[in-house]
C-alpha positions as CSV (number, residue, x, y, z in Angstrom):
1,M,14.9,75.8,167.8
2,R,13.9,79.2,166.4
3,E,14.7,81.0,169.7
4,K,18.1,79.4,169.8
5,L,19.0,80.4,166.2
6,L,17.8,84.0,166.6
7,L,19.9,84.3,169.8
8,L,23.0,82.8,168.2
9,A,22.5,85.0,165.1
10,G,22.5,88.2,167.2
11,L,25.5,87.1,169.3
12,Y,27.6,86.0,166.3
13,L,26.8,89.2,164.5
14,V,28.2,91.1,167.5
15,Q,31.2,88.8,167.5
16,G,32.0,89.7,163.9
17,L,32.3,93.4,164.7
18,P,35.9,93.5,166.0
19,Y,37.3,91.6,163.0
20,G,35.6,93.9,160.5
21,L,36.5,96.9,162.5
22,Q,40.2,96.2,162.6
23,S,40.6,94.6,159.1
24,G,38.5,97.1,157.2
25,L,37.4,100.2,159.0
26,L,40.3,100.9,161.4
27,P,43.0,101.1,158.7
28,M,41.0,103.7,156.9
29,L,40.4,105.8,160.1
30,L,44.1,105.5,161.1
31,R,45.3,106.5,157.6
32,A,42.8,109.5,157.6
33,G,44.3,110.5,160.9
34,G,47.7,110.9,159.4
35,L,49.4,107.6,160.2
36,S,51.9,106.2,157.7
37,L,51.1,103.1,155.7
38,T,53.8,101.2,157.7
39,R,52.3,102.2,161.0
40,V,48.8,101.2,159.8
41,G,50.2,97.8,158.7
42,L,51.9,97.2,162.0
43,A,48.6,97.7,163.8
44,K,47.8,94.2,162.7
45,L,50.1,92.9,165.4
46,L,47.3,93.8,167.8
47,Y,45.6,90.6,166.6
48,A,48.1,88.6,168.7
49,P,45.5,87.5,171.4
50,W,43.7,85.4,168.9
51,L,46.7,83.1,168.5
52,F,46.5,82.2,172.2
53,K,42.9,81.1,172.6
54,L,44.0,77.7,173.8
55,V,45.6,79.4,176.8
56,W,42.4,80.6,178.3
57,A,39.9,78.1,176.8
58,P,40.6,75.7,179.8
59,L,39.5,78.5,182.1
60,V,36.2,78.8,180.3
61,D,35.8,75.1,180.6
62,T,36.6,74.8,184.3
63,R,36.0,78.2,186.0
64,G,32.5,79.6,186.0
65,S,29.9,79.1,183.3
66,P,30.3,80.0,179.6
67,R,27.3,82.2,179.9
68,A,29.1,84.3,182.6
69,W,32.3,84.4,180.5
70,L,30.3,85.6,177.5
71,T,28.4,88.3,179.5
72,L,31.6,89.6,181.2
73,S,33.7,89.6,178.1
74,T,31.0,91.3,176.0
75,A,30.5,93.9,178.7
76,A,34.3,94.4,178.9
77,L,34.3,95.0,175.2
78,G,31.7,97.8,175.7
79,L,33.9,99.3,178.4
80,V,37.0,99.3,176.1
81,C,35.0,100.9,173.3
82,G,33.7,103.6,175.6
83,L,37.3,104.4,176.6
84,L,38.4,104.4,172.9
85,A,35.6,106.9,172.2
86,A,37.4,109.4,174.4
87,L,40.8,109.0,172.7
88,P,41.6,110.1,169.1
89,P,43.5,107.5,167.0
90,A,46.3,110.0,166.4
91,E,47.0,113.6,167.2
92,A,47.4,116.0,164.3
93,G,50.8,115.4,162.6
94,Q,51.6,112.4,164.9
95,G,53.2,109.6,162.9
96,E,52.3,106.7,165.1
97,L,49.4,105.2,167.0
98,P,49.3,106.5,170.6
99,V,50.4,103.9,173.2
100,T,47.2,104.2,175.1
101,V,45.0,103.6,172.0
102,A,47.2,100.7,171.0
103,G,46.9,99.2,174.5
104,L,43.1,99.5,174.4
105,L,42.9,97.9,170.9
106,L,45.0,95.0,172.3
107,L,42.5,94.7,175.1
108,L,39.7,94.8,172.5
109,N,41.2,91.8,170.8
110,L,41.7,90.0,174.0
111,G,38.1,90.5,175.0
112,A,36.9,89.4,171.6
113,A,39.0,86.2,171.7
114,V,37.6,85.3,175.1
115,Q,34.1,86.1,173.8
116,D,34.7,83.8,170.8
117,V,35.7,80.9,173.1
118,A,32.6,81.4,175.4
119,L,30.1,81.8,172.5
120,D,31.4,78.7,170.6
121,T,31.2,76.7,173.9
122,L,27.6,77.8,174.4
123,A,26.7,76.9,170.8
124,V,28.2,73.4,171.3
125,Q,26.2,72.9,174.4
126,L,23.0,74.5,173.1
127,L,22.5,72.9,169.7
128,E,21.1,69.4,169.3
129,P,22.6,67.1,166.6
130,A,19.7,67.9,164.2
131,E,20.2,71.6,164.8
132,L,23.9,71.8,163.9
133,G,23.3,72.6,160.2
134,P,21.0,75.6,160.8
135,G,23.1,76.7,163.8
136,N,26.3,76.8,161.9
137,T,24.7,78.6,159.0
138,M,23.6,81.2,161.5
139,Q,27.1,81.4,162.9
140,V,28.8,81.9,159.5
141,V,26.3,84.2,158.0
142,A,25.8,86.4,161.1
143,Y,29.6,86.7,161.7
144,K,30.2,87.7,158.1
145,L,27.4,90.3,158.3
146,G,28.8,91.7,161.5
147,S,32.3,91.9,159.9
148,A,31.0,93.6,156.8
149,L,28.9,96.1,158.9
150,A,31.9,97.1,161.0
151,G,34.3,96.9,158.1
152,G,32.9,100.0,156.4
153,G,29.1,99.5,156.3
154,L,28.7,101.9,159.2
155,L,30.6,104.6,157.4
156,A,28.5,104.0,154.3
157,L,25.2,104.2,156.2
158,V,26.3,107.2,158.3
159,P,28.8,109.3,156.4
160,S,29.3,111.7,159.3
161,L,30.2,109.0,161.8
162,S,33.4,110.1,163.6
163,W,35.8,108.0,165.8
164,P,34.0,108.9,169.1
165,R,30.6,108.3,167.7
166,L,31.7,105.0,166.2
167,F,33.0,103.6,169.4
168,L,30.1,104.9,171.5
169,L,27.8,103.1,169.1
170,L,29.9,99.9,169.4
171,A,29.9,100.3,173.2
172,A,26.1,100.5,173.4
173,T,25.9,97.5,171.1
174,Y,28.2,95.4,173.3
175,W,26.3,96.4,176.5
176,L,23.0,95.5,174.9
177,A,24.4,92.1,173.7
178,A,25.8,91.5,177.2
179,A,22.4,92.1,178.7
180,L,20.9,89.7,176.1
181,A,23.4,87.0,176.9
182,W,22.7,87.2,180.6
183,A,18.9,87.4,180.5
184,A,18.2,85.0,177.5
185,P,15.9,82.2,178.9
186,V,17.5,79.7,176.5
187,L,20.9,80.2,178.1
188,Q,19.5,80.2,181.6
189,Q,18.1,76.8,181.1
190,L,21.5,75.2,180.4
191,P,22.7,73.0,183.3
192,S,25.1,74.7,185.7
193,P,28.7,73.5,185.1
194,Q,30.6,71.5,187.8
195,Q,33.6,73.3,189.0
196,K,36.7,71.3,188.5
197,R,40.4,71.6,189.3
198,L,42.2,73.2,186.4
199,P,44.4,70.4,184.9
200,T,47.9,70.8,183.7
201,Y,48.1,71.8,180.1
202,S,50.0,68.7,179.0
203,L,47.3,66.5,180.6
204,H,44.6,68.7,179.1
205,F,46.1,68.4,175.6
206,R,46.3,64.6,175.9
207,D,42.6,64.5,177.0
208,L,41.7,66.6,173.9
209,L,43.5,64.3,171.5
210,A,41.8,61.3,173.1
211,V,38.3,62.5,172.1
212,S,37.0,60.3,169.3
213,G,37.7,61.8,165.8
214,T,39.9,64.7,167.1
215,L,43.1,63.7,165.3
216,W,41.2,63.1,162.0
217,T,39.2,66.4,162.3
218,T,42.3,68.4,163.1
219,G,44.0,67.1,160.0
220,F,41.0,67.9,157.9
221,V,40.4,71.5,159.1
222,L,44.2,72.2,158.7
223,T,44.2,71.2,155.1
224,Y,40.7,71.6,153.6
225,K,41.2,75.3,152.7
226,L,44.9,75.2,151.5
227,G,44.2,75.1,147.8
228,E,41.2,77.4,147.9
229,Q,43.0,80.1,150.0
230,G,46.0,80.0,147.8
231,A,44.0,80.5,144.6
232,S,41.5,83.0,146.0
233,S,44.2,85.2,147.4
234,L,46.0,85.4,144.0
235,F,43.1,85.3,141.5
236,P,41.9,88.9,142.0
237,L,45.5,90.2,141.8
238,L,46.1,88.3,138.6
239,L,42.9,89.7,137.1
240,L,44.1,93.2,138.0
241,D,47.3,92.5,136.1
242,Q,45.2,91.5,133.1
243,G,43.5,94.9,133.0
244,L,40.5,94.7,135.2
245,S,39.9,98.0,136.9
246,A,40.5,98.3,140.7
247,P,37.1,99.8,141.5
248,E,35.2,97.1,139.5
249,L,37.3,94.3,141.0
250,G,37.0,95.7,144.5
251,L,33.2,95.7,144.1
252,W,33.0,92.1,143.0
253,N,35.6,90.9,145.4
254,S,34.0,92.5,148.4
255,V,30.3,93.0,148.1
256,G,29.8,90.3,145.5
257,A,32.1,87.9,147.4
258,V,30.3,88.4,150.7
259,A,26.9,88.0,149.1
260,C,27.9,84.8,147.3
261,S,29.6,83.4,150.4
262,I,26.5,84.0,152.5
263,A,24.3,82.4,149.8
264,G,26.6,79.3,149.8
265,S,26.5,79.1,153.6
266,S,22.7,79.4,153.6
267,L,22.4,76.6,151.1
268,G,24.6,74.4,153.2
269,G,22.4,75.0,156.2
270,A,19.3,74.3,154.2
271,L,20.7,71.0,152.9
272,L,21.8,69.8,156.3
273,S,18.4,70.6,157.7
274,G,16.8,68.5,155.0
275,H,17.8,65.0,154.0
276,W,21.5,65.4,153.4
277,K,24.0,63.8,155.7
278,L,27.0,65.8,156.7
279,L,29.9,63.8,155.2
280,P,28.3,63.1,151.8
281,L,27.3,66.8,151.6
282,L,30.9,67.8,152.4
283,K,32.3,65.4,149.8
284,S,30.0,66.7,147.1
285,A,30.7,70.4,148.0
286,L,34.5,69.7,147.9
287,R,34.1,68.1,144.4
288,F,32.2,71.1,143.1
289,R,34.8,73.4,144.6
290,L,37.5,71.4,142.8
291,G,35.6,71.7,139.6
292,G,35.3,75.5,140.0
293,L,39.0,75.7,140.7
294,V,39.7,73.7,137.5
295,C,37.7,76.2,135.5
296,Q,39.5,79.1,137.3
297,T,42.9,77.6,136.6
298,T,42.0,76.9,132.9
299,L,40.9,80.6,132.5
300,L,44.1,81.9,134.1
301,F,46.3,79.7,131.9
302,Y,44.5,81.0,128.8
303,L,44.8,84.6,130.0
304,D,48.5,84.0,130.3
305,T,48.7,83.7,126.5
306,P,49.7,86.7,124.4
307,L,46.3,87.1,122.6
308,A,44.0,86.9,125.7
309,R,42.3,90.2,126.7
310,L,39.8,91.1,129.5
311,G,38.3,94.0,127.6
312,P,34.9,95.6,128.7
313,G,32.0,93.5,127.5
314,T,34.0,90.5,126.6
315,I,33.0,86.9,127.4
316,L,36.3,86.4,129.2
317,R,35.6,89.3,131.5
318,G,32.2,87.9,132.4
319,A,33.6,84.4,132.9
320,A,36.3,85.7,135.2
321,L,33.8,87.6,137.4
322,L,31.4,84.6,137.4
323,I,34.2,82.2,138.5
324,L,35.2,84.7,141.2
325,C,31.7,84.7,142.7
326,L,31.2,80.9,142.1
327,Q,34.3,80.1,144.2
328,H,33.1,82.3,147.1
329,F,29.7,80.6,146.9
330,L,31.2,77.1,147.0
331,G,33.6,78.3,149.7
332,G,30.7,79.4,151.9
333,L,29.0,76.0,151.4
334,V,32.2,74.1,152.3
335,T,32.8,76.3,155.4
336,T,29.4,75.8,156.8
337,A,29.6,72.0,156.4
338,T,33.1,72.0,158.0
339,F,32.1,74.1,161.0
340,T,29.2,71.7,161.5
341,L,31.7,68.8,161.5
342,M,33.9,70.7,164.0
343,M,31.0,71.2,166.4
344,R,29.9,67.6,166.0
345,C,33.3,66.4,167.0
346,S,33.5,68.8,170.0
347,Q,30.1,67.5,171.2
348,L,31.8,64.1,171.7
349,A,34.2,65.7,174.3
350,P,33.3,65.8,178.0
351,S,31.5,69.1,178.9
352,A,34.6,70.2,180.9
353,L,36.7,70.0,177.7
354,Q,34.3,71.3,175.0
355,A,35.5,75.0,175.0
356,T,39.2,74.0,174.7
357,H,38.4,71.3,172.2
358,Y,36.5,73.6,169.8
359,S,39.2,76.3,170.3
360,L,41.8,73.7,169.2
361,L,39.9,72.9,166.0
362,A,39.1,76.6,165.3
363,T,42.8,77.5,165.7
364,M,43.9,74.7,163.3
365,E,41.3,75.9,160.9
366,L,42.6,79.5,161.0
367,L,46.2,78.3,160.6
368,G,45.3,76.3,157.6
369,K,43.6,79.3,155.9
370,L,46.5,81.7,156.8
371,L,49.3,79.4,155.6
372,L,48.6,79.3,151.9
373,G,47.1,82.8,151.8
374,T,50.3,84.2,153.2
375,L,52.7,82.1,151.1
376,A,50.7,82.2,147.8
377,G,52.6,85.3,146.4
378,A,56.0,83.8,147.1
379,L,54.9,80.5,145.6
380,V,53.8,82.0,142.3
381,D,56.9,84.1,142.1
382,S,59.2,81.2,142.6
383,L,57.3,78.3,140.9
384,G,55.5,80.3,138.2
385,L,51.8,80.5,137.5
386,H,51.2,77.1,135.9
387,L,53.1,75.0,138.5
388,C,51.7,77.0,141.4
389,F,48.0,76.6,140.4
390,S,48.6,73.0,139.6
391,L,49.8,72.6,143.2
392,F,46.6,74.4,144.4
393,L,44.5,71.9,142.4
394,A,46.4,68.9,144.0
395,L,45.9,70.5,147.5
396,S,42.1,70.9,146.8
397,A,41.8,67.2,145.8
398,M,43.4,66.0,149.0
399,P,40.5,66.6,151.3
400,I,38.2,64.6,149.1
401,L,40.4,61.6,149.4
402,Y,40.9,62.3,153.2
403,L,37.1,62.2,153.8
404,G,37.3,58.5,153.0
405,L,39.2,58.0,156.2
406,A,36.6,59.7,158.4
407,P,35.8,57.9,161.6
408,R,32.3,56.5,162.0
409,T,31.6,58.6,165.1
410,L,31.4,61.7,162.8
411,A,29.2,60.2,160.2
């Protein structure tokens, strides 16, 4: 099992690089290159290929092996990074991202999305039921580390790192990962897939929904993060309104949040590797998360009173930062257990459907997280602080009740 986990850790770390690069590091580089804030914001449209993973997931299922798809997509990412190294993000005084660079960044996202499907498929095929807990812990932790590394860690470690050097380093990393994926003995031992005719998408989708537990799991992953995402997206901003400094809040909400999330994910993997069963662990984690959100909401309601202050050294200030970190810790624990549940459900699908099946669940999970995170600001402006966070509490309680309807095949 150790060889499997080390391999998955390395590959998932590499998989996290594009997200960190484009969500954290790239906006800073583009802004430093003279692009307007509007143009920097519009660069997020380049994430579009991630929304269409279900389009090519059937190809990964039915054409070639996931190992070949992983190797080729990772090598292609290295090629794109090599081309990006030769092109500056913007010429001096230019007010927009060059078309060639934008096209290459779009290809980078396309390759990363295909790599994501292939790697998740290999993880589903590679891990035994008893290995799902540690395997998903490795997945979540390594991905977050890769994202944090590319999201600014490289610039912190190497202050003189320029655009060309950055992408040459990423290209070398991708090519090394591609060689590892192709030559790894663990992946070579997987059975060769049987080539099958690519079904129509309507038939393929009906086959996906026919897999035991799919409808229930889809409903769960779509809703389990609604309340948490709504609250976590607003809480730091509301603390900023209460007088917490931006540098201090940025430190706790970035470095502190990632560290606590990784700790929660690691605890989840350790418990699943021990004597805890998946669904009871998930229910307990959701209850603790709801308790943390109750504390968070109570604190916000008190801070909304005229006499409340978050001055330096006050108990309220310490409590606010503690709750911020606690929610990220519990969120990491819940996420690891949920990804284990998703992988367990996908393992019930026929091998020719597993890539598409896991992509379906992962897409629903992403949509659920984006939904409330995107609408939270509008909700608090229209409903008010008290009603909005009461709604978040109700949404966080729903998954606990929903777990009672879980099919026996996922127990």
